[in-house]
KEVEX-196260 format. One record per atom (N, C-alpha, C): residue in one letter; atom name; chain; x, y, z. Coordinates in nm, 2 decimals, always signed. Layout:
BEGIN
r, a, c, c1, c2, c3
a, CA, A, X, Y, Z
...
This chain:
BEGIN
r, a, c, c1, c2, c3
m, N, A, +2.31, -7.22, +1.00
m, CA, A, +2.33, -7.22, +1.07
m, C, A, +2.20, -7.21, +1.20
k, N, A, +2.24, -7.33, +1.30
k, CA, A, +2.07, -7.37, +1.40
k, C, A, +2.13, -7.28, +1.49
i, N, A, +2.03, -7.20, +1.56
i, CA, A, +2.08, -7.17, +1.73
i, C, A, +1.94, -7.17, +1.78
t, N, A, +1.99, -7.25, +1.92
t, CA, A, +1.92, -7.36, +2.00
t, C, A, +1.88, -7.31, +2.12
i, N, A, +1.82, -7.21, +2.18
i, CA, A, +1.84, -7.16, +2.29
i, C, A, +1.76, -7.20, +2.44
y, N, A, +1.78, -7.23, +2.52
y, CA, A, +1.64, -7.32, +2.67
y, C, A, +1.71, -7.22, +2.77
s, N, A, +1.63, -7.22, +2.80
s, CA, A, +1.57, -7.09, +2.86
s, C, A, +1.45, -7.15, +3.01
t, N, A, +1.40, -7.05, +3.08
t, CA, A, +1.30, -7.01, +3.19
t, C, A, +1.26, -6.92, +3.18
t, N, A, +1.12, -6.89, +3.17
t, CA, A, +1.04, -6.81, +3.21
t, C, A, +1.09, -6.71, +3.29
t, N, A, +1.12, -6.73, +3.41
t, CA, A, +1.19, -6.62, +3.55
t, C, A, +1.36, -6.56, +3.47
c, N, A, +1.40, -6.63, +3.41
c, CA, A, +1.52, -6.55, +3.36
c, C, A, +1.56, -6.48, +3.32
p, N, A, +1.62, -6.36, +3.42
p, CA, A, +1.63, -6.19, +3.31
p, C, A, +1.79, -6.20, +3.20
y, N, A, +1.84, -6.29, +3.21
y, CA, A, +1.96, -6.26, +3.12
y, C, A, +1.93, -6.38, +3.01
c, N, A, +1.81, -6.53, +3.02
c, CA, A, +1.75, -6.55, +2.92
c, C, A, +1.69, -6.42, +2.84
v, N, A, +1.59, -6.37, +2.89
v, CA, A, +1.54, -6.22, +2.82
v, C, A, +1.59, -6.14, +2.74
m, N, A, +1.72, -6.12, +2.83
m, CA, A, +1.84, -6.01, +2.78
m, C, A, +1.86, -6.11, +2.61
l, N, A, +1.95, -6.22, +2.63
l, CA, A, +1.96, -6.26, +2.54
l, C, A, +1.90, -6.28, +2.38
k, N, A, +1.75, -6.31, +2.41
k, CA, A, +1.65, -6.33, +2.28
k, C, A, +1.59, -6.24, +2.27
r, N, A, +1.61, -6.10, +2.32
r, CA, A, +1.60, -5.94, +2.30
r, C, A, +1.70, -5.93, +2.19
w, N, A, +1.82, -5.98, +2.27
w, CA, A, +1.97, -5.92, +2.18
w, C, A, +1.92, -5.98, +2.01
l, N, A, +1.93, -6.10, +2.06
l, CA, A, +1.95, -6.20, +1.92
l, C, A, +1.82, -6.10, +1.82
d, N, A, +1.69, -6.11, +1.89
d, CA, A, +1.60, -6.06, +1.79
d, C, A, +1.61, -5.88, +1.73
d, N, A, +1.70, -5.81, +1.81
d, CA, A, +1.74, -5.67, +1.75
d, C, A, +1.81, -5.73, +1.62
q, N, A, +1.94, -5.87, +1.64
q, CA, A, +2.08, -5.89, +1.51
q, C, A, +1.92, -5.94, +1.44
k, N, A, +1.80, -6.01, +1.44
k, CA, A, +1.72, -6.03, +1.32
k, C, A, +1.81, -6.18, +1.30
v, N, A, +1.84, -6.22, +1.46
v, CA, A, +1.86, -6.39, +1.40
v, C, A, +1.78, -6.46, +1.50
e, N, A, +1.77, -6.57, +1.38
e, CA, A, +1.63, -6.70, +1.43
e, C, A, +1.71, -6.76, +1.52
y, N, A, +1.63, -6.86, +1.64
y, CA, A, +1.65, -6.95, +1.64
y, C, A, +1.55, -7.03, +1.75
t, N, A, +1.53, -7.15, +1.79
t, CA, A, +1.42, -7.18, +1.87
t, C, A, +1.44, -7.17, +2.01
d, N, A, +1.36, -7.19, +2.07
d, CA, A, +1.43, -7.15, +2.26
d, C, A, +1.25, -7.30, +2.30
y, N, A, +1.30, -7.38, +2.39
y, CA, A, +1.28, -7.45, +2.48
y, C, A, +1.28, -7.40, +2.62
l, N, A, +1.16, -7.40, +2.68
l, CA, A, +1.15, -7.34, +2.79
l, C, A, +1.16, -7.47, +2.90
v, N, A, +1.25, -7.44, +3.01
v, CA, A, +1.30, -7.58, +3.05
v, C, A, +1.18, -7.59, +3.15
d, N, A, +1.17, -7.46, +3.18
d, CA, A, +1.05, -7.51, +3.30
d, C, A, +0.95, -7.54, +3.27
k, N, A, +0.91, -7.53, +3.18
k, CA, A, +0.78, -7.56, +3.11
k, C, A, +0.77, -7.72, +3.03
n, N, A, +0.86, -7.76, +3.00
n, CA, A, +0.89, -7.89, +2.92
n, C, A, +1.02, -7.99, +2.94
p, N, A, +0.97, -8.06, +3.05
p, CA, A, +1.11, -8.18, +3.11
p, C, A, +1.16, -8.23, +3.00
i, N, A, +1.15, -8.29, +2.91
i, CA, A, +1.22, -8.29, +2.77
i, C, A, +1.32, -8.25, +2.73
a, N, A, +1.26, -8.11, +2.75
a, CA, A, +1.41, -8.04, +2.65
a, C, A, +1.50, -7.98, +2.84
a, N, A, +1.50, -8.02, +2.94
a, CA, A, +1.53, -7.99, +3.04
a, C, A, +1.67, -8.09, +3.06
q, N, A, +1.60, -8.20, +3.02
q, CA, A, +1.64, -8.33, +2.98
q, C, A, +1.78, -8.34, +2.88
a, N, A, +1.76, -8.31, +2.76
a, CA, A, +1.82, -8.29, +2.63
a, C, A, +1.88, -8.14, +2.70
m, N, A, +1.89, -8.02, +2.76
m, CA, A, +1.97, -7.98, +2.77
m, C, A, +2.10, -7.99, +2.90
v, N, A, +2.05, -8.07, +3.04
v, CA, A, +2.11, -8.13, +3.08
v, C, A, +2.20, -8.25, +3.02
q, N, A, +2.15, -8.31, +2.94
q, CA, A, +2.27, -8.40, +2.85
q, C, A, +2.38, -8.36, +2.81
q, N, A, +2.34, -8.19, +2.68
q, CA, A, +2.40, -8.20, +2.66
q, C, A, +2.53, -8.06, +2.71
s, N, A, +2.47, -8.03, +2.83
s, CA, A, +2.59, -7.92, +2.89
s, C, A, +2.60, -7.95, +3.05
g, N, A, +2.55, -8.08, +3.07
g, CA, A, +2.64, -8.09, +3.19
g, C, A, +2.53, -8.05, +3.36
q, N, A, +2.42, -7.95, +3.28
q, CA, A, +2.39, -7.88, +3.46
q, C, A, +2.24, -7.79, +3.41
m, N, A, +2.25, -7.76, +3.50
m, CA, A, +2.07, -7.71, +3.48
m, C, A, +2.09, -7.51, +3.44
g, N, A, +2.16, -7.49, +3.42
g, CA, A, +2.18, -7.32, +3.43
g, C, A, +2.13, -7.28, +3.30
v, N, A, +2.11, -7.16, +3.32
v, CA, A, +2.06, -7.10, +3.12
v, C, A, +2.09, -6.93, +3.15
p, N, A, +2.07, -6.94, +3.05
p, CA, A, +2.02, -6.92, +2.92
p, C, A, +2.13, -7.06, +2.91
f, N, A, +2.13, -7.14, +2.82
f, CA, A, +2.24, -7.27, +2.75
f, C, A, +2.18, -7.27, +2.64
t, N, A, +2.30, -7.24, +2.53
t, CA, A, +2.29, -7.20, +2.32
t, C, A, +2.39, -7.27, +2.30
t, N, A, +2.31, -7.39, +2.17
t, CA, A, +2.39, -7.45, +2.09
t, C, A, +2.35, -7.38, +1.96
i, N, A, +2.50, -7.35, +1.92
i, CA, A, +2.53, -7.33, +1.80
i, C, A, +2.55, -7.43, +1.67
e, N, A, +2.45, -7.46, +1.58
e, CA, A, +2.48, -7.60, +1.48
e, C, A, +2.56, -7.46, +1.37
h, N, A, +2.65, -7.52, +1.31
h, CA, A, +2.72, -7.47, +1.18
h, C, A, +2.70, -7.57, +1.08
e, N, A, +2.71, -7.49, +0.97
e, CA, A, +2.70, -7.58, +0.79
e, C, A, +2.78, -7.75, +0.81
d, N, A, +2.92, -7.69, +0.91
d, CA, A, +3.00, -7.77, +0.90
d, C, A, +3.04, -7.88, +0.99
g, N, A, +2.90, -7.90, +1.06
g, CA, A, +2.84, -7.98, +1.16
g, C, A, +2.94, -7.93, +1.30
q, N, A, +2.97, -7.87, +1.27
q, CA, A, +3.06, -7.79, +1.46
q, C, A, +2.92, -7.74, +1.51
v, N, A, +2.96, -7.76, +1.59
v, CA, A, +2.88, -7.67, +1.80
v, C, A, +2.88, -7.62, +1.87
d, N, A, +2.88, -7.48, +1.88
d, CA, A, +2.91, -7.43, +1.99
d, C, A, +2.82, -7.40, +2.13
k, N, A, +2.85, -7.45, +2.20
k, CA, A, +2.80, -7.45, +2.34
k, C, A, +2.83, -7.30, +2.43
i, N, A, +2.73, -7.25, +2.44
i, CA, A, +2.80, -7.13, +2.50
i, C, A, +2.65, -7.11, +2.67
l, N, A, +2.75, -7.15, +2.77
l, CA, A, +2.65, -7.07, +2.92
l, C, A, +2.61, -6.96, +2.91
g, N, A, +2.51, -6.87, +2.93
g, CA, A, +2.50, -6.77, +3.01
g, C, A, +2.48, -6.68, +2.89
f, N, A, +2.50, -6.57, +2.90
f, CA, A, +2.46, -6.46, +2.77
f, C, A, +2.58, -6.41, +2.76
n, N, A, +2.67, -6.47, +2.68
n, CA, A, +2.82, -6.33, +2.68
n, C, A, +2.84, -6.31, +2.54
r, N, A, +2.76, -6.17, +2.52
r, CA, A, +2.70, -6.07, +2.42
r, C, A, +2.82, -6.12, +2.33
p, N, A, +2.99, -6.09, +2.37
p, CA, A, +3.13, -6.09, +2.31
p, C, A, +3.14, -6.21, +2.26
q, N, A, +3.16, -6.34, +2.33
q, CA, A, +3.12, -6.48, +2.19
q, C, A, +3.00, -6.45, +2.14
f, N, A, +2.91, -6.41, +2.17
f, CA, A, +2.81, -6.44, +2.07
f, C, A, +2.82, -6.36, +1.94
e, N, A, +2.89, -6.25, +1.95
e, CA, A, +2.96, -6.14, +1.83
e, C, A, +3.05, -6.19, +1.74
s, N, A, +3.09, -6.30, +1.82
s, CA, A, +3.21, -6.31, +1.72
s, C, A, +3.19, -6.45, +1.66
i, N, A, +3.16, -6.54, +1.77
i, CA, A, +3.08, -6.67, +1.62
i, C, A, +2.94, -6.59, +1.55
l, N, A, +2.89, -6.56, +1.56
l, CA, A, +2.78, -6.44, +1.48
l, C, A, +2.84, -6.42, +1.30
a, N, A, +2.94, -6.36, +1.34
a, CA, A, +3.06, -6.25, +1.28
a, C, A, +3.10, -6.38, +1.17
k, N, A, +3.11, -6.47, +1.20
k, CA, A, +3.21, -6.57, +1.18
k, C, A, +3.07, -6.67, +1.05
a, N, A, +2.97, -6.65, +1.09
a, CA, A, +2.90, -6.76, +1.02
a, C, A, +2.85, -6.65, +0.88
């Protein structure tokens, strides 16, 4: 499973999401879209919008879950299946 987070330096929900994943000992890649225009463009191509945090979770079978915001129950459900 590969987790990618698109976040900004000023987003409180981004901080909450990353702190929660850290507490769960889940590895992820974080792109700060307010400092990286290429990552911002990639996020918009995948999500169709500029809201953060935006997370993609790529599973071994090729399935990709896309989550906008920090929806803890949704993250818990996806991670429980991994």
